[in-house]
C-alpha positions as CSV (number, residue, x, y, z in Angstrom):
1,M,135.4,77.7,186.0
2,T,135.2,73.8,185.8
3,D,136.3,71.9,183.1
4,R,133.9,70.3,180.8
5,N,134.8,66.8,179.7
6,V,132.8,64.8,177.1
7,P,133.5,61.3,175.7
8,C,134.7,61.2,172.2
9,P,131.5,60.0,170.0
10,V,134.0,57.0,168.7
11,C,136.6,55.8,171.1
12,R,135.0,57.3,174.4
13,T,138.3,59.3,175.6
14,L,137.6,62.2,177.5
15,V,137.9,65.6,175.9
16,N,138.1,68.9,177.6
17,W,135.3,70.8,175.7
18,D,136.9,74.4,177.0
19,S,140.4,73.8,176.0
20,P,141.9,75.6,173.0
21,E,143.7,72.7,172.2
22,A,140.7,70.4,171.4
23,H,140.8,71.2,167.9
24,W,138.6,68.1,166.8
25,R,136.0,68.3,169.5
26,P,133.6,66.7,170.1
27,F,136.2,64.2,168.9
28,C,139.5,63.4,170.4
29,S,141.7,63.4,167.3
30,E,141.4,64.0,163.4
31,R,141.4,60.1,163.3
32,C,138.2,59.7,165.2
33,Q,136.5,62.6,163.2
34,T,137.3,60.6,160.1
35,I,136.2,57.2,161.2
36,D,132.9,59.1,162.1
37,L,132.4,60.9,158.8
38,G,133.3,57.5,157.2
39,G,130.2,56.1,159.0
40,W,128.0,58.8,157.5
41,L,129.2,58.2,153.9
42,Q,128.7,54.4,154.3
43,E,125.3,55.1,155.7
44,E,126.0,53.2,158.8
45,N,125.0,56.5,160.7
46,R,121.5,57.8,159.7
47,I,118.8,60.2,161.3
48,P,115.7,58.5,161.3
49,G,112.8,60.2,159.2
50,V,109.2,60.2,158.7
51,E,108.0,57.5,156.0
52,V,106.3,59.3,153.2
53,P,102.8,57.9,152.2
54,E,103.0,55.9,149.0
55,E,100.2,58.4,147.4
56,F,102.9,61.2,147.6
57,L,105.6,59.3,146.2
58,D,103.4,58.5,143.2
59,E,102.7,62.2,142.7
60,L,106.5,62.8,142.6
61,D,107.1,60.1,140.3
62,T,104.7,61.3,137.7
63,G,105.5,65.1,138.2
64,D,101.7,66.0,138.7
65,E,101.8,69.6,139.0
66,S,98.3,69.6,140.3
67,A,99.3,68.2,143.6
68,N,101.0,71.5,144.6
69,E,97.7,73.7,144.2
């Protein structure tokens, strides 16, 4: 079986995905995992979504139950 080496998303160090010592995969270390988590918490990282039309936001703001029927 071949080794699968993947780059750490933070520092690009190669990590052997199949190694039992790769406790933090896909990150190379706890430090890189923490840096990535910080990016999500600071909203530097985000997953793009679909913009909700204004008319739906208005219904949510007013609590209009008839919109669910």
